[in-house]
C-alpha positions in Angstrom: 65.0 58.5 18.6 63.4 55.1 18.2 62.7 52.6 15.5 59.3 51.1 14.7 58.2 48.4 17.2 59.3 44.9 16.5 56.5 42.3 16.2 55.9 39.9 18.9 57.3 36.4 18.3 54.6 34.5 20.1 51.4 35.2 21.8 49.0 32.9 23.6 46.5 33.6 26.4 48.1 36.0 28.9 51.7 35.3 27.9 53.5 37.4 25.3 57.0 37.3 24.0 58.6 40.5 22.9 61.7 40.5 20.7 64.8 42.4 21.9 67.5 44.0 19.8 70.9 42.8 21.2 73.0 43.6 23.0 70.6 44.1 25.9 71.7 44.5 29.5 68.9 43.1 31.6 71.0 43.0 34.7 71.4 46.8 34.8 67.7 47.4 34.3 67.0 44.9 37.0 69.3 46.6 39.5 67.9 50.0 38.6 64.3 49.0 39.0 65.0 47.1 42.2 66.5 50.2 43.8 63.5 52.3 42.7 60.7 49.8 43.2 57.6 51.2 45.1 56.6 48.7 47.8 53.3 47.2 47.2 53.3 48.2 43.6 56.5 46.7 42.3 58.6 43.6 43.1 62.0 42.9 41.6 63.8 39.6 42.1 66.6 37.9 40.2 65.5 37.6 36.6 62.1 39.0 37.1 60.2 42.3 37.4 56.5 42.4 38.5 54.0 45.2 39.1 50.3 46.1 39.5 48.3 47.9 36.9 44.8 49.4 36.2 43.5 49.8 32.6 40.0 50.7 31.5 38.6 49.7 34.9 40.4 46.3 34.9 43.0 45.7 37.6 45.7 43.1 37.6 49.4 42.3 37.7 52.1 41.6 35.2 55.6 40.2 35.2 58.5 40.4 32.9 61.4 37.9 32.5 64.4 37.8 30.1 64.7 34.8 27.9 67.6 34.8 25.4 66.9 37.7 23.0 63.3 38.2 24.2 61.3 39.3 27.1 58.5 37.1 28.4 55.5 39.0 29.7 52.8 37.4 31.8 49.6 39.5 32.2 47.0 38.6 34.9 43.7 40.3 34.8 43.2 41.2 31.1 42.1 39.0 28.2 41.0 41.5 25.5 43.5 41.9 22.7 43.3 45.7 22.6 43.9 45.9 26.4 46.9 43.7 26.2 48.2 45.9 23.4 48.0 48.9 25.7 49.8 47.2 28.5 52.5 45.9 26.2 53.1 49.3 24.7 53.9 50.5 28.3 56.2 47.5 28.8 58.1 48.3 25.6 58.6 51.9 26.8 59.7 50.8 30.3 62.2 48.3 29.1 63.4 50.5 26.2 62.8 47.9 23.5 62.6 50.3 20.6 66.0 51.9 21.1 68.6 51.4 18.3 71.8 50.4 20.1 73.9 50.9 16.9 72.8 54.5 16.6 73.4 55.2 20.2 76.9 53.6 20.1 77.7 55.7 17.0 76.5 58.9 18.5 78.3 58.5 21.8 81.4 57.2 20.0 82.5 60.7 19.1 83.8 61.3 22.7 86.5 58.9 23.8 85.1 58.8 27.3 81.6 57.8 26.4 82.9 55.5 23.6 84.8 53.7 26.3 81.8 53.5 28.6 79.6 52.1 25.8 82.2 49.5 24.9 82.3 48.5 28.6 78.5 48.2 28.8 77.3 47.8 25.3 73.7 46.7 26.1 72.8 49.5 28.5 69.2 50.7 28.1 67.2 53.6 29.5 65.1 52.5 32.5 61.8 53.8 31.4 58.5 54.3 33.2 55.3 52.2 33.1 53.4 55.4 34.0 54.5 59.0 33.7 52.6 60.3 36.6 53.9 57.6 38.9 57.4 58.3 37.9 57.0 62.0 38.4 55.6 61.5 41.9 58.6 59.3 42.7 60.9 61.9 41.4 59.4 64.6 43.7 59.6 62.2 46.7 63.3 61.7 45.9 64.2 65.4 46.0 67.0 66.0 48.5 66.8 62.5 49.9 68.5 59.2 49.1 67.0 56.6 46.7 66.4 54.3 49.7 64.6 57.1 51.6 62.4 57.9 48.6 61.5 54.3 48.2 60.3 54.2 51.9 58.3 57.3 51.3 56.7 55.7 48.2 55.7 52.7 50.2 54.0 54.8 52.7 52.3 56.9 50.0 51.0 53.7 48.4 49.8 52.2 51.6 48.0 55.4 52.7 46.4 56.5 49.4 46.7 53.7 46.9 43.9 51.3 46.0 44.2 47.7 47.4 43.9 44.8 45.1 41.7 41.9 45.8 43.3 38.4 46.0 41.7 37.6 42.7 43.3 40.7 41.1 46.7 39.8 42.6 46.7 36.3 41.3 49.9 34.6 42.3 51.6 37.9 43.1 50.8 38.1 46.9 53.4 40.8 47.4 51.7 43.2 45.0 49.0 44.6 47.1 48.1 48.1 45.8 47.7 50.3 42.7 49.9 53.4 42.8 47.7 56.4 43.8 46.0 58.2 41.0 45.9 62.0 40.5 42.3 62.0 41.8 43.5 60.3 45.0 46.4 62.7 45.6 45.1 66.1 44.5 43.6 67.0 47.9 45.4 64.4 50.0 47.3 65.4 53.2 50.5 64.0 51.8 53.0 66.0 53.9 51.2 65.2 57.1 50.9 61.5 56.4 54.4 61.1 55.1 56.0 63.5 57.6 57.9 65.4 54.9 58.3 69.0 53.9 55.0 70.7 53.0 56.5 72.1 49.8 57.0 68.6 48.4 53.4 67.6 49.4 52.1 70.7 47.6 54.2 69.8 44.5 52.6 66.4 44.3 49.2 67.9 44.7 50.0 70.4 42.0 51.2 67.6 39.7 48.0 65.7 40.3 45.9 68.8 39.5 47.9 69.3 36.3 47.5 65.7 35.3 43.7 65.9 35.8 43.6 69.0 33.6 46.0 67.6 31.0 45.8 63.8 30.8 48.5 63.7 28.1 50.9 65.7 30.3 53.6 63.0 30.0 53.0 62.0 26.4 56.3 61.2 24.7 57.6 63.2 21.7 57.8 66.9 21.0 60.8 69.2 21.3 62.9 68.9 24.4 62.9 72.6 25.3 59.0 72.6 25.1 58.8 69.5 27.3 61.2 70.9 29.9 59.4 74.3 29.9 56.0 72.5 30.4 57.4 70.5 33.4 59.2 73.3 35.2 56.1 75.4 35.0 54.6 73.0 37.6 55.1 73.9 41.3 58.1 72.1 42.8 59.5 70.9 39.5 63.0 72.2 38.9 65.5 71.6 36.0 66.9 68.3 37.4 63.4 66.8 38.1 62.1 68.0 34.7 65.0 66.4 32.8 64.9 63.2 34.8 61.2 62.8 34.1 61.7 63.7 30.4 64.4 61.1 29.9 62.7 58.2 31.8 59.0 58.9 31.2 58.8 60.8 27.9 61.4 59.2 25.7 63.5 62.3 25.4 66.8 60.9 24.4 68.6 64.2 24.7 67.3 65.1 28.2 70.2 65.7 30.7 69.9 66.4 34.4 73.1 68.5 34.4 73.2 69.3 38.1 73.3 65.7 39.1 76.1 64.9 41.6 76.5 61.3 40.3 77.2 62.6 36.8 79.8 65.0 38.1 81.5 62.3 40.2 81.7 60.0 37.2 83.7 62.7 35.3 86.1 63.1 38.1 89.4 61.5 36.9 91.4 62.8 39.8 91.4 66.6 39.1 88.1 67.2 40.8 84.5 67.2 39.7 83.3 69.5 36.9 80.8 72.1 37.8 77.4 72.3 36.1 78.5 74.6 33.3 81.5 72.4 32.5 79.4 69.3 32.5 76.9 70.9 30.1 79.8 71.9 27.9 81.2 68.4 27.8 77.8 67.0 27.1 77.5 69.0 23.8 79.5 66.2 22.2 76.8 63.6 23.3 73.8 65.2 21.5 71.3 64.0 20.7 71.9 61.0 23.1 72.7 62.9 26.3 70.2 60.8 28.3 72.0 57.6 27.3 75.3 59.2 28.2 73.8 60.0 31.7 72.8 56.3 32.1 76.3 55.2 31.3 77.8 57.8 33.7 75.5 56.8 36.5 76.5 53.1 35.9 80.2 54.1 36.0 79.7 56.1 39.2 77.9 53.2 40.8 80.6 50.7 39.8 83.3 52.9 41.3 81.5 53.2 44.6 80.7 49.5 44.9 83.3 47.5 46.9 
């Protein structure tokens, strides 16, 4: 559930300032994006996120910085107003700028556990996706491996199949070297051979690429959650966890919930043991229609417990 987009406060050349509804936890988004950044495509440093993009045949880079109650966006490679608008719409989604924190707080406040977690981290936002296909490929790469291993695989995928940027397209972002591979580049690629990973996962990415070519709006936000999940799990290699993960991060499905996730189960272990999937789903009924935000809070709690 989202509100209408807020207007920009200032716009000049390739710099745009986007208003943010406080409270807004930039630090959590920064850590999350840093852990999941695809080498060559994304760079995350303290107080800054940067990435490559391609839109209407124009390639370039963008960066996002927090400034008080705004995000400052710098776009290199585009000057047309309509093109900037398309890029900014993706930035809004990625940084969850249209979320209503009061509604989320109220919805999760019915359960004492999630009420406590929201009070502990009141500005937590959903780490969204700049591109749904890119996010889904990353999710497949991450199946049955650690986040760090998935990131290494993503870097190798980008280097092998992505499109290099010219120095002019990179601008001052020398570390941003490639565009993430497109469906056309991956649909017949020897992914498993090049990345030395299970053939089933390579075929899943090829199947995803074929589905994206046939249905360009495959990852369009909106619609009923059950229909979204059904559409995703019909793709080869996409199970319930991956479908819900993609739905919550790439398709603005606020009630998506990857119930089999070990981190969620760990976060609910108060000393009596972890709940199983059925028990977790039962507990999550109280969090509807904000289960995706409950998951973000539980993941943050699990990470905090495991950090020395």
